[in-house]
All heavy atoms as TSV, in Angstrom:
chain	resi	resn	atom	element	x	y	z
A	1	MET	N	N	-1.229	-5.905	11.586
A	1	MET	CA	C	-2.141	-6.810	10.878
A	1	MET	C	C	-2.861	-6.048	9.790
A	1	MET	O	O	-3.351	-4.955	9.992
A	1	MET	CB	C	-3.123	-7.369	11.910
A	1	MET	CG	C	-4.106	-8.335	11.369
A	1	MET	SD	S	-3.288	-9.942	11.314
A	1	MET	CE	C	-4.596	-10.940	10.760
A	2	MET	N	N	-2.905	-6.633	8.615
A	2	MET	CA	C	-3.554	-5.994	7.488
A	2	MET	C	C	-5.065	-6.152	7.606
A	2	MET	O	O	-5.590	-7.232	7.776
A	2	MET	CB	C	-3.065	-6.623	6.192
A	2	MET	CG	C	-3.450	-5.829	4.977
A	2	MET	SD	S	-2.557	-6.345	3.488
A	2	MET	CE	C	-3.076	-8.028	3.313
A	3	LYS	N	N	-5.768	-5.006	7.529
A	3	LYS	CA	C	-7.211	-5.075	7.582
A	3	LYS	C	C	-7.780	-5.193	6.174
A	3	LYS	O	O	-7.099	-4.827	5.205
A	3	LYS	CB	C	-7.781	-3.854	8.296
A	3	LYS	CG	C	-7.509	-2.534	7.616
A	3	LYS	CD	C	-8.027	-1.409	8.464
A	3	LYS	CE	C	-7.610	-0.083	7.866
A	3	LYS	NZ	N	-8.080	1.029	8.661
A	4	PRO	N	N	-9.006	-5.710	6.038
A	4	PRO	CA	C	-9.606	-5.821	4.701
A	4	PRO	C	C	-9.713	-4.437	4.050
A	4	PRO	O	O	-9.948	-3.442	4.724
A	4	PRO	CB	C	-10.981	-6.416	4.974
A	4	PRO	CG	C	-10.891	-7.039	6.313
A	4	PRO	CD	C	-9.877	-6.233	7.071
A	5	LEU	N	N	-9.540	-4.397	2.775
A	5	LEU	CA	C	-9.579	-3.141	2.032
A	5	LEU	C	C	-10.878	-3.076	1.254
A	5	LEU	O	O	-11.124	-3.885	0.370
A	5	LEU	CB	C	-8.371	-3.107	1.090
A	5	LEU	CG	C	-8.025	-1.797	0.425
A	5	LEU	CD1	C	-7.742	-0.725	1.468
A	5	LEU	CD2	C	-6.807	-1.985	-0.468
A	6	ASN	N	N	-11.728	-2.085	1.606
A	6	ASN	CA	C	-12.996	-1.980	0.868
A	6	ASN	C	C	-12.737	-1.326	-0.498
A	6	ASN	O	O	-11.659	-0.775	-0.765
A	6	ASN	CB	C	-14.042	-1.202	1.688
A	6	ASN	CG	C	-13.697	0.250	1.906
A	6	ASN	OD1	O	-13.226	0.932	1.014
A	6	ASN	ND2	N	-13.943	0.728	3.112
A	7	ALA	N	N	-13.731	-1.379	-1.361
A	7	ALA	CA	C	-13.559	-0.918	-2.743
A	7	ALA	C	C	-13.218	0.563	-2.825
A	7	ALA	O	O	-12.361	0.973	-3.621
A	7	ALA	CB	C	-14.827	-1.220	-3.539
A	8	GLU	N	N	-13.833	1.374	-1.983
A	8	GLU	CA	C	-13.565	2.824	-2.017
A	8	GLU	C	C	-12.121	3.128	-1.634
A	8	GLU	O	O	-11.428	3.873	-2.300
A	8	GLU	CB	C	-14.511	3.563	-1.093
A	8	GLU	CG	C	-14.259	5.063	-1.070
A	8	GLU	CD	C	-15.106	5.815	-0.069
A	8	GLU	OE1	O	-16.001	5.220	0.558
A	8	GLU	OE2	O	-14.845	7.018	0.104
A	9	LEU	N	N	-11.655	2.504	-0.540
A	9	LEU	CA	C	-10.279	2.728	-0.107
A	9	LEU	C	C	-9.283	2.184	-1.135
A	9	LEU	O	O	-8.242	2.786	-1.370
A	9	LEU	CB	C	-10.017	2.108	1.261
A	9	LEU	CG	C	-10.395	2.954	2.459
A	9	LEU	CD1	C	-10.089	2.197	3.755
A	9	LEU	CD2	C	-9.682	4.287	2.441
A	10	ALA	N	N	-9.601	1.054	-1.731
A	10	ALA	CA	C	-8.720	0.482	-2.766
A	10	ALA	C	C	-8.592	1.451	-3.942
A	10	ALA	O	O	-7.493	1.695	-4.447
A	10	ALA	CB	C	-9.228	-0.869	-3.225
A	11	ALA	N	N	-9.696	2.033	-4.365
A	11	ALA	CA	C	-9.694	2.974	-5.484
A	11	ALA	C	C	-8.904	4.231	-5.123
A	11	ALA	O	O	-8.094	4.731	-5.928
A	11	ALA	CB	C	-11.111	3.340	-5.891
A	12	ARG	N	N	-9.100	4.744	-3.935
A	12	ARG	CA	C	-8.367	5.945	-3.498
A	12	ARG	C	C	-6.879	5.649	-3.372
A	12	ARG	O	O	-6.046	6.469	-3.739
A	12	ARG	CB	C	-8.932	6.461	-2.170
A	12	ARG	CG	C	-10.325	7.076	-2.334
A	12	ARG	CD	C	-10.940	7.474	-1.023
A	12	ARG	NE	N	-10.114	8.410	-0.289
A	12	ARG	CZ	C	-10.161	8.566	1.027
A	12	ARG	NH1	N	-10.989	7.867	1.753
A	12	ARG	NH2	N	-9.383	9.457	1.626
A	13	ALA	N	N	-6.531	4.471	-2.851
A	13	ALA	CA	C	-5.132	4.099	-2.727
A	13	ALA	C	C	-4.488	3.958	-4.107
A	13	ALA	O	O	-3.343	4.356	-4.305
A	13	ALA	CB	C	-5.000	2.799	-1.933
A	14	TRP	N	N	-5.222	3.377	-5.058
A	14	TRP	CA	C	-4.697	3.219	-6.413
A	14	TRP	C	C	-4.444	4.585	-7.035
A	14	TRP	O	O	-3.396	4.815	-7.624
A	14	TRP	CB	C	-5.686	2.413	-7.251
A	14	TRP	CG	C	-5.250	2.276	-8.680
A	14	TRP	CD1	C	-5.814	2.863	-9.772
A	14	TRP	CD2	C	-4.141	1.517	-9.178
A	14	TRP	NE1	N	-5.133	2.517	-10.911
A	14	TRP	CE2	C	-4.108	1.689	-10.570
A	14	TRP	CE3	C	-3.198	0.707	-8.572
A	14	TRP	CZ2	C	-3.146	1.083	-11.377
A	14	TRP	CZ3	C	-2.238	0.111	-9.375
A	14	TRP	CH2	C	-2.227	0.297	-10.769
A	15	GLU	N	N	-5.384	5.527	-6.877
A	15	GLU	CA	C	-5.193	6.878	-7.402
A	15	GLU	C	C	-3.964	7.535	-6.782
A	15	GLU	O	O	-3.178	8.185	-7.464
A	15	GLU	CB	C	-6.428	7.727	-7.159
A	15	GLU	CG	C	-7.622	7.344	-8.016
A	15	GLU	CD	C	-8.864	8.141	-7.686
A	15	GLU	OE1	O	-8.740	9.242	-7.100
A	15	GLU	OE2	O	-9.962	7.666	-7.998
A	16	PHE	N	N	-3.801	7.364	-5.472
A	16	PHE	CA	C	-2.649	7.911	-4.777
A	16	PHE	C	C	-1.359	7.320	-5.330
A	16	PHE	O	O	-0.409	8.044	-5.621
A	16	PHE	CB	C	-2.777	7.617	-3.275
A	16	PHE	CG	C	-1.621	8.110	-2.444
A	16	PHE	CD1	C	-1.606	9.398	-1.953
A	16	PHE	CD2	C	-0.560	7.271	-2.152
A	16	PHE	CE1	C	-0.546	9.850	-1.183
A	16	PHE	CE2	C	0.508	7.699	-1.372
A	16	PHE	CZ	C	0.516	9.008	-0.898
A	17	ALA	N	N	-1.330	6.016	-5.499
A	17	ALA	CA	C	-0.135	5.324	-5.974
A	17	ALA	C	C	0.235	5.768	-7.394
A	17	ALA	O	O	1.416	5.822	-7.724
A	17	ALA	CB	C	-0.323	3.812	-5.914
A	18	GLN	N	N	-0.747	6.094	-8.210
A	18	GLN	CA	C	-0.464	6.496	-9.592
A	18	GLN	C	C	0.300	7.814	-9.649
A	18	GLN	O	O	1.010	8.078	-10.598
A	18	GLN	CB	C	-1.769	6.635	-10.402
A	18	GLN	CG	C	-2.498	5.343	-10.583
A	18	GLN	CD	C	-1.624	4.261	-11.207
A	18	GLN	OE1	O	-1.130	4.416	-12.307
A	18	GLN	NE2	N	-1.424	3.181	-10.488
A	19	GLY	N	N	0.166	8.639	-8.614
A	19	GLY	CA	C	0.843	9.936	-8.587
A	19	GLY	C	C	2.255	9.858	-8.025
A	19	GLY	O	O	2.956	10.877	-7.997
A	20	LEU	N	N	2.715	8.698	-7.590
A	20	LEU	CA	C	4.031	8.580	-7.003
A	20	LEU	C	C	5.109	8.469	-8.069
A	20	LEU	O	O	4.907	7.804	-9.089
A	20	LEU	CB	C	4.105	7.330	-6.118
A	20	LEU	CG	C	3.181	7.290	-4.914
A	20	LEU	CD1	C	3.263	5.925	-4.238
A	20	LEU	CD2	C	3.534	8.393	-3.934
A	21	ASP	N	N	6.241	9.099	-7.816
A	21	ASP	CA	C	7.364	8.859	-8.725
A	21	ASP	C	C	8.031	7.536	-8.333
A	21	ASP	O	O	7.780	7.011	-7.253
A	21	ASP	CB	C	8.340	10.035	-8.747
A	21	ASP	CG	C	9.022	10.297	-7.408
A	21	ASP	OD1	O	9.358	9.330	-6.706
A	21	ASP	OD2	O	9.234	11.463	-7.086
A	22	LEU	N	N	8.878	7.027	-9.193
A	22	LEU	CA	C	9.461	5.708	-8.993
A	22	LEU	C	C	10.280	5.633	-7.709
A	22	LEU	O	O	10.215	4.640	-6.967
A	22	LEU	CB	C	10.301	5.316	-10.193
A	22	LEU	CG	C	10.796	3.878	-10.244
A	22	LEU	CD1	C	9.637	2.900	-10.119
A	22	LEU	CD2	C	11.559	3.642	-11.542
A	23	GLU	N	N	11.030	6.677	-7.405
A	23	GLU	CA	C	11.843	6.679	-6.187
A	23	GLU	C	C	10.955	6.620	-4.935
A	23	GLU	O	O	11.244	5.880	-4.000
A	23	GLU	CB	C	12.718	7.927	-6.164
A	23	GLU	CG	C	13.670	7.982	-4.996
A	23	GLU	CD	C	14.580	9.194	-5.057
A	23	GLU	OE1	O	15.125	9.486	-6.131
A	23	GLU	OE2	O	14.729	9.840	-4.010
A	24	GLU	N	N	9.892	7.400	-4.942
A	24	GLU	CA	C	8.969	7.394	-3.799
A	24	GLU	C	C	8.273	6.032	-3.676
A	24	GLU	O	O	8.078	5.505	-2.582
A	24	GLU	CB	C	7.934	8.503	-3.958
A	24	GLU	CG	C	6.900	8.574	-2.860
A	24	GLU	CD	C	7.442	9.027	-1.515
A	24	GLU	OE1	O	8.637	9.383	-1.421
A	24	GLU	OE2	O	6.678	9.054	-0.549
A	25	TYR	N	N	7.894	5.458	-4.813
A	25	TYR	CA	C	7.258	4.140	-4.812
A	25	TYR	C	C	8.191	3.100	-4.179
A	25	TYR	O	O	7.775	2.309	-3.337
A	25	TYR	CB	C	6.884	3.729	-6.231
A	25	TYR	CG	C	6.188	2.397	-6.307
A	25	TYR	CD1	C	4.827	2.289	-6.033
A	25	TYR	CD2	C	6.889	1.233	-6.631
A	25	TYR	CE1	C	4.173	1.059	-6.081
A	25	TYR	CE2	C	6.254	0.011	-6.687
A	25	TYR	CZ	C	4.895	-0.060	-6.423
A	25	TYR	OH	O	4.274	-1.287	-6.472
A	26	ARG	N	N	9.458	3.125	-4.570
A	26	ARG	CA	C	10.423	2.162	-4.014
A	26	ARG	C	C	10.633	2.377	-2.515
A	26	ARG	O	O	10.782	1.427	-1.754
A	26	ARG	CB	C	11.741	2.245	-4.774
A	26	ARG	CG	C	11.611	1.633	-6.149
A	26	ARG	CD	C	12.940	1.576	-6.859
A	26	ARG	NE	N	12.766	0.924	-8.159
A	26	ARG	CZ	C	13.338	1.346	-9.259
A	26	ARG	NH1	N	14.144	2.381	-9.251
A	26	ARG	NH2	N	13.132	0.709	-10.389
A	27	ARG	N	N	10.645	3.647	-2.068
A	27	ARG	CA	C	10.776	3.941	-0.657
A	27	ARG	C	C	9.589	3.369	0.110
A	27	ARG	O	O	9.743	2.736	1.155
A	27	ARG	CB	C	10.875	5.447	-0.419
A	27	ARG	CG	C	11.162	5.824	1.047
A	27	ARG	CD	C	11.027	7.296	1.283
A	27	ARG	NE	N	9.681	7.801	1.164
A	27	ARG	CZ	C	8.716	7.598	2.064
A	27	ARG	NH1	N	8.938	6.899	3.151
A	27	ARG	NH2	N	7.512	8.098	1.878
A	28	LEU	N	N	8.399	3.557	-0.427
A	28	LEU	CA	C	7.206	3.017	0.215
A	28	LEU	C	C	7.185	1.488	0.205
A	28	LEU	O	O	6.724	0.869	1.156
A	28	LEU	CB	C	5.933	3.570	-0.445
A	28	LEU	CG	C	5.620	5.017	-0.124
A	28	LEU	CD1	C	4.433	5.481	-0.938
A	28	LEU	CD2	C	5.354	5.199	1.355
A	29	GLN	N	N	7.702	0.894	-0.863
A	29	GLN	CA	C	7.788	-0.575	-0.891
A	29	GLN	C	C	8.628	-1.074	0.268
A	29	GLN	O	O	8.271	-2.030	0.949
A	29	GLN	CB	C	8.425	-1.059	-2.211
A	29	GLN	CG	C	7.490	-1.118	-3.360
A	29	GLN	CD	C	8.191	-1.689	-4.581
A	29	GLN	OE1	O	9.349	-1.396	-4.847
A	29	GLN	NE2	N	7.473	-2.483	-5.335
A	30	GLY	N	N	9.758	-0.419	0.496
A	30	GLY	CA	C	10.616	-0.789	1.618
A	30	GLY	C	C	9.910	-0.613	2.941
A	30	GLY	O	O	10.016	-1.434	3.852
A	31	GLU	N	N	9.145	0.473	3.050
A	31	GLU	CA	C	8.405	0.728	4.285
A	31	GLU	C	C	7.331	-0.333	4.505
A	31	GLU	O	O	7.130	-0.793	5.631
A	31	GLU	CB	C	7.777	2.123	4.207
A	31	GLU	CG	C	7.365	2.654	5.557
A	31	GLU	CD	C	6.921	4.107	5.504
A	31	GLU	OE1	O	7.500	4.900	4.715
A	31	GLU	OE2	O	6.000	4.446	6.244
A	32	VAL	N	N	6.663	-0.758	3.424
A	32	VAL	CA	C	5.655	-1.811	3.542
A	32	VAL	C	C	6.308	-3.096	4.030
A	32	VAL	O	O	5.821	-3.745	4.961
A	32	VAL	CB	C	4.961	-2.078	2.181
A	32	VAL	CG1	C	4.097	-3.329	2.240
A	32	VAL	CG2	C	4.120	-0.878	1.778
A	33	ARG	N	N	7.427	-3.452	3.433
A	33	ARG	CA	C	8.103	-4.702	3.810
A	33	ARG	C	C	8.600	-4.647	5.253
A	33	ARG	O	O	8.598	-5.666	5.935
A	33	ARG	CB	C	9.228	-4.986	2.842
A	33	ARG	CG	C	8.696	-5.334	1.444
A	33	ARG	CD	C	9.783	-5.856	0.545
A	33	ARG	NE	N	9.418	-5.911	-0.846
A	33	ARG	CZ	C	8.624	-6.804	-1.397
A	33	ARG	NH1	N	8.053	-7.737	-0.664
A	33	ARG	NH2	N	8.373	-6.788	-2.696
A	34	ASN	N	N	8.996	-3.472	5.739
A	34	ASN	CA	C	9.416	-3.334	7.129
A	34	ASN	C	C	8.233	-3.368	8.085
A	34	ASN	O	O	8.313	-3.933	9.176
A	34	ASN	CB	C	10.210	-2.029	7.351
A	34	ASN	CG	C	11.579	-2.094	6.730
A	34	ASN	OD1	O	12.158	-3.165	6.576
A	34	ASN	ND2	N	12.090	-0.951	6.353
A	35	ALA	N	N	7.134	-2.733	7.699
A	35	ALA	CA	C	5.950	-2.677	8.558
A	35	ALA	C	C	5.249	-4.021	8.634
A	35	ALA	O	O	4.724	-4.400	9.681
A	35	ALA	CB	C	4.976	-1.609	8.044
A	36	TRP	N	N	5.220	-4.732	7.509
A	36	TRP	CA	C	4.563	-6.024	7.432
A	36	TRP	C	C	5.571	-7.043	6.902
A	36	TRP	O	O	5.621	-7.304	5.695
A	36	TRP	CB	C	3.359	-5.974	6.513
A	36	TRP	CG	C	2.223	-5.124	7.028
A	36	TRP	CD1	C	1.956	-4.829	8.321
A	36	TRP	CD2	C	1.242	-4.479	6.230
A	36	TRP	NE1	N	0.851	-4.027	8.378
A	36	TRP	CE2	C	0.390	-3.794	7.109
A	36	TRP	CE3	C	1.007	-4.410	4.870
A	36	TRP	CZ2	C	-0.689	-3.047	6.676
A	36	TRP	CZ3	C	-0.068	-3.661	4.431
A	36	TRP	CH2	C	-0.916	-3.012	5.333
A	37	PRO	N	N	6.400	-7.609	7.754
A	37	PRO	CA	C	7.459	-8.538	7.285
A	37	PRO	C	C	6.946	-9.689	6.420
A	37	PRO	O	O	7.675	-10.172	5.565
A	37	PRO	CB	C	8.064	-9.058	8.590
A	37	PRO	CG	C	7.795	-7.962	9.586
A	37	PRO	CD	C	6.465	-7.397	9.185
A	38	ALA	N	N	5.716	-10.089	6.615
A	38	ALA	CA	C	5.170	-11.185	5.801
A	38	ALA	C	C	5.117	-10.824	4.328
A	38	ALA	O	O	5.119	-11.712	3.478
A	38	ALA	CB	C	3.772	-11.570	6.287
A	39	THR	N	N	5.116	-9.520	3.991
A	39	THR	CA	C	5.060	-9.128	2.589
A	39	THR	C	C	6.383	-9.316	1.876
A	39	THR	O	O	6.442	-9.236	0.662
A	39	THR	CB	C	4.610	-7.650	2.436
A	39	THR	OG1	O	5.573	-6.807	3.061
A	39	THR	CG2	C	3.253	-7.405	3.022
A	40	ALA	N	N	7.452	-9.562	2.608
A	40	ALA	CA	C	8.766	-9.717	1.988
A	40	ALA	C	C	8.789	-10.845	0.964
A	40	ALA	O	O	9.540	-10.811	0.000
A	40	ALA	CB	C	9.839	-9.941	3.044
A	41	LYS	N	N	7.954	-11.858	1.161
A	41	LYS	CA	C	7.911	-13.007	0.249
A	41	LYS	C	C	6.858	-12.855	-0.829
A	41	LYS	O	O	6.766	-13.699	-1.715
A	41	LYS	CB	C	7.660	-14.276	1.049
A	41	LYS	CG	C	8.786	-14.602	2.013
A	41	LYS	CD	C	8.523	-15.873	2.751
A	41	LYS	CE	C	9.652	-16.143	3.740
A	41	LYS	NZ	N	9.416	-17.322	4.540
A	42	LEU	N	N	6.071	-11.785	-0.760
A	42	LEU	CA	C	4.989	-11.601	-1.728
A	42	LEU	C	C	5.505	-10.956	-3.012
A	42	LEU	O	O	6.381	-10.098	-2.980
A	42	LEU	CB	C	3.886	-10.717	-1.154
A	42	LEU	CG	C	3.151	-11.234	0.067
A	42	LEU	CD1	C	2.107	-10.212	0.506
A	42	LEU	CD2	C	2.514	-12.576	-0.183
A	43	ASN	N	N	4.940	-11.337	-4.122
A	43	ASN	CA	C	5.250	-10.737	-5.426
A	43	ASN	C	C	3.954	-10.502	-6.186
A	43	ASN	O	O	2.919	-11.054	-5.851
A	43	ASN	CB	C	6.153	-11.656	-6.251
A	43	ASN	CG	C	7.553	-11.722	-5.658
A	43	ASN	OD1	O	8.155	-10.705	-5.370
A	43	ASN	ND2	N	8.037	-12.930	-5.480
A	44	GLY	N	N	4.046	-9.700	-7.187
A	44	GLY	CA	C	2.917	-9.499	-8.096
A	44	GLY	C	C	1.687	-8.945	-7.413
A	44	GLY	O	O	1.756	-8.018	-6.619
A	45	VAL	N	N	0.543	-9.535	-7.727
A	45	VAL	CA	C	-0.757	-9.050	-7.258
A	45	VAL	C	C	-0.853	-9.073	-5.741
A	45	VAL	O	O	-1.381	-8.125	-5.157
A	45	VAL	CB	C	-1.895	-9.859	-7.907
A	45	VAL	CG1	C	-3.233	-9.479	-7.301
A	45	VAL	CG2	C	-1.916	-9.656	-9.404
A	46	ASP	N	N	-0.333	-10.087	-5.104
A	46	ASP	CA	C	-0.420	-10.152	-3.644
A	46	ASP	C	C	0.310	-8.980	-2.987
A	46	ASP	O	O	-0.194	-8.378	-2.047
A	46	ASP	CB	C	0.146	-11.476	-3.107
A	46	ASP	CG	C	-0.741	-12.654	-3.447
A	46	ASP	OD1	O	-1.974	-12.461	-3.590
A	46	ASP	OD2	O	-0.217	-13.756	-3.564
A	47	PHE	N	N	1.493	-8.651	-3.505
A	47	PHE	CA	C	2.201	-7.520	-2.945
A	47	PHE	C	C	1.484	-6.214	-3.261
A	47	PHE	O	O	1.382	-5.329	-2.428
A	47	PHE	CB	C	3.658	-7.432	-3.408
A	47	PHE	CG	C	4.370	-6.271	-2.763
A	47	PHE	CD1	C	4.872	-6.385	-1.481
A	47	PHE	CD2	C	4.477	-5.055	-3.425
A	47	PHE	CE1	C	5.494	-5.307	-0.861
A	47	PHE	CE2	C	5.099	-3.974	-2.824
A	47	PHE	CZ	C	5.607	-4.099	-1.532
A	48	ASP	N	N	0.961	-6.095	-4.492
A	48	ASP	CA	C	0.227	-4.895	-4.870
A	48	ASP	C	C	-0.948	-4.653	-3.930
A	48	ASP	O	O	-1.208	-3.528	-3.509
A	48	ASP	CB	C	-0.265	-4.973	-6.320
A	48	ASP	CG	C	0.865	-4.950	-7.323
A	48	ASP	OD1	O	1.977	-4.553	-6.957
A	48	ASP	OD2	O	0.607	-5.315	-8.479
A	49	ARG	N	N	-1.671	-5.712	-3.606
A	49	ARG	CA	C	-2.813	-5.583	-2.687
A	49	ARG	C	C	-2.328	-5.135	-1.307
A	49	ARG	O	O	-2.939	-4.278	-0.676
A	49	ARG	CB	C	-3.565	-6.899	-2.592
A	49	ARG	CG	C	-4.324	-7.228	-3.875
A	49	ARG	CD	C	-4.992	-8.565	-3.826
A	49	ARG	NE	N	-6.016	-8.575	-2.809
A	49	ARG	CZ	C	-6.606	-9.665	-2.352
A	49	ARG	NH1	N	-6.256	-10.834	-2.822
A	49	ARG	NH2	N	-7.544	-9.591	-1.435
A	50	ALA	N	N	-1.232	-5.714	-0.828
A	50	ALA	CA	C	-0.695	-5.327	0.472
A	50	ALA	C	C	-0.235	-3.870	0.427
A	50	ALA	O	O	-0.451	-3.122	1.396
A	50	ALA	CB	C	0.469	-6.251	0.860
A	51	PHE	N	N	0.383	-3.474	-0.673
A	51	PHE	CA	C	0.864	-2.106	-0.817
A	51	PHE	C	C	-0.297	-1.113	-0.786
A	51	PHE	O	O	-0.247	-0.091	-0.091
A	51	PHE	CB	C	1.641	-1.977	-2.120
A	51	PHE	CG	C	2.239	-0.634	-2.357
A	51	PHE	CD1	C	3.345	-0.205	-1.648
A	51	PHE	CD2	C	1.680	0.228	-3.303
A	51	PHE	CE1	C	3.890	1.045	-1.875
A	51	PHE	CE2	C	2.231	1.468	-3.514
A	51	PHE	CZ	C	3.330	1.887	-2.811
A	52	LEU	N	N	-1.366	-1.414	-1.506
A	52	LEU	CA	C	-2.529	-0.533	-1.510
A	52	LEU	C	C	-3.177	-0.472	-0.122
A	52	LEU	O	O	-3.621	0.594	0.309
A	52	LEU	CB	C	-3.543	-0.970	-2.567
A	52	LEU	CG	C	-3.090	-0.809	-4.004
A	52	LEU	CD1	C	-4.113	-1.389	-4.956
A	52	LEU	CD2	C	-2.792	0.656	-4.342
A	53	ALA	N	N	-3.227	-1.604	0.567
A	53	ALA	CA	C	-3.779	-1.606	1.922
A	53	ALA	C	C	-2.913	-0.739	2.850
A	53	ALA	O	O	-3.427	-0.012	3.708
A	53	ALA	CB	C	-3.866	-3.027	2.454
A	54	PHE	N	N	-1.609	-0.815	2.675
A	54	PHE	CA	C	-0.688	-0.007	3.463
A	54	PHE	C	C	-0.940	1.480	3.234
A	54	PHE	O	O	-1.025	2.264	4.181
A	54	PHE	CB	C	0.754	-0.365	3.085
A	54	PHE	CG	C	1.808	0.424	3.794
A	54	PHE	CD1	C	2.223	0.071	5.064
A	54	PHE	CD2	C	2.376	1.524	3.183
A	54	PHE	CE1	C	3.209	0.803	5.718
A	54	PHE	CE2	C	3.369	2.250	3.828
A	54	PHE	CZ	C	3.786	1.892	5.102
A	55	ILE	N	N	-1.065	1.879	1.974
A	55	ILE	CA	C	-1.358	3.283	1.658
A	55	ILE	C	C	-2.668	3.713	2.296
A	55	ILE	O	O	-2.749	4.766	2.923
A	55	ILE	CB	C	-1.394	3.502	0.123
A	55	ILE	CG1	C	-0.002	3.363	-0.461
A	55	ILE	CG2	C	-1.986	4.869	-0.195
A	55	ILE	CD1	C	0.023	3.346	-1.984
A	56	ALA	N	N	-3.678	2.881	2.146
A	56	ALA	CA	C	-4.989	3.230	2.708
A	56	ALA	C	C	-4.907	3.384	4.211
A	56	ALA	O	O	-5.479	4.305	4.788
A	56	ALA	CB	C	-6.029	2.173	2.325
A	57	GLU	N	N	-4.193	2.493	4.853
A	57	GLU	CA	C	-4.112	2.527	6.304
A	57	GLU	C	C	-3.282	3.710	6.795
A	57	GLU	O	O	-3.633	4.365	7.761
A	57	GLU	CB	C	-3.495	1.229	6.802
A	57	GLU	CG	C	-3.439	1.131	8.312
A	57	GLU	CD	C	-2.885	-0.218	8.743
A	57	GLU	OE1	O	-3.654	-1.199	8.730
A	57	GLU	OE2	O	-1.679	-0.264	9.062
A	58	ARG	N	N	-2.177	3.989	6.144
A	58	ARG	CA	C	-1.247	5.042	6.612
A	58	ARG	C	C	-1.624	6.442	6.215
A	58	ARG	O	O	-1.467	7.358	6.973
A	58	ARG	CB	C	0.175	4.735	6.105
A	58	ARG	CG	C	0.747	3.480	6.600
A	58	ARG	CD	C	1.051	3.629	8.110
A	58	ARG	NE	N	1.323	2.348	8.698
A	58	ARG	CZ	C	2.531	1.894	9.018
A	58	ARG	NH1	N	3.560	2.658	8.848
A	58	ARG	NH2	N	2.667	0.705	9.541
A	59	TRP	N	N	-2.087	6.620	4.980
A	59	TRP	CA	C	-2.336	7.964	4.506
A	59	TRP	C	C	-3.815	8.288	4.342
A	59	TRP	O	O	-4.259	9.343	4.792
A	59	TRP	CB	C	-1.625	8.196	3.158
A	59	TRP	CG	C	-0.175	8.470	3.364
A	59	TRP	CD1	C	0.390	9.687	3.641
A	59	TRP	CD2	C	0.892	7.542	3.330
A	59	TRP	NE1	N	1.734	9.546	3.787
A	59	TRP	CE2	C	2.091	8.230	3.602
A	59	TRP	CE3	C	0.961	6.170	3.118
A	59	TRP	CZ2	C	3.317	7.638	3.644
A	59	TRP	CZ3	C	2.194	5.562	3.156
A	59	TRP	CH2	C	3.342	6.294	3.418
A	60	LEU	N	N	-4.566	7.435	3.709
A	60	LEU	CA	C	-5.953	7.780	3.404
A	60	LEU	C	C	-6.829	7.775	4.645
A	60	LEU	O	O	-7.693	8.631	4.763
A	60	LEU	CB	C	-6.501	6.827	2.345
A	60	LEU	CG	C	-5.709	6.828	1.025
A	60	LEU	CD1	C	-6.320	5.846	0.048
A	60	LEU	CD2	C	-5.629	8.193	0.424
A	61	ASP	N	N	-6.627	6.834	5.548
A	61	ASP	CA	C	-7.442	6.818	6.758
A	61	ASP	C	C	-7.195	8.062	7.603
A	61	ASP	O	O	-8.097	8.604	8.214
A	61	ASP	CB	C	-7.151	5.571	7.605
A	61	ASP	CG	C	-7.819	4.322	7.055
A	61	ASP	OD1	O	-8.642	4.441	6.127
A	61	ASP	OD2	O	-7.527	3.234	7.573
A	62	LYS	N	N	-5.940	8.549	7.617
A	62	LYS	CA	C	-5.608	9.747	8.412
A	62	LYS	C	C	-6.175	10.997	7.777
A	62	LYS	O	O	-6.469	11.963	8.461
A	62	LYS	CB	C	-4.103	9.854	8.569
A	62	LYS	CG	C	-3.539	8.752	9.445
A	62	LYS	CD	C	-2.045	8.809	9.523
A	62	LYS	CE	C	-1.533	7.632	10.319
A	62	LYS	NZ	N	-0.092	7.533	10.325
A	63	ALA	N	N	-6.281	11.007	6.456
A	63	ALA	CA	C	-6.785	12.186	5.760
A	63	ALA	C	C	-8.298	12.322	5.840
A	63	ALA	O	O	-8.842	13.397	5.688
A	63	ALA	CB	C	-6.349	12.129	4.292
A	64	ALA	N	N	-8.956	11.218	6.099
A	64	ALA	CA	C	-10.432	11.237	6.123
A	64	ALA	C	C	-10.981	11.819	7.407
A	64	ALA	O	O	-10.371	12.013	8.381
A	64	ALA	CB	C	-10.962	9.820	5.956
């Protein structure tokens, strides 16, 4: 289940995502769609928000 993304985590996730190369970004997109099947139908901003929440949940929360 996707948890709400606060402004700080959203900003940190966005910064993290900016450093990804295209191949890594596509790999993570596949991982997001597998982890949260409901995202398979999302496009544009809705998917971007889900993607940032995924990054925050998987990487940034563990690093904090």
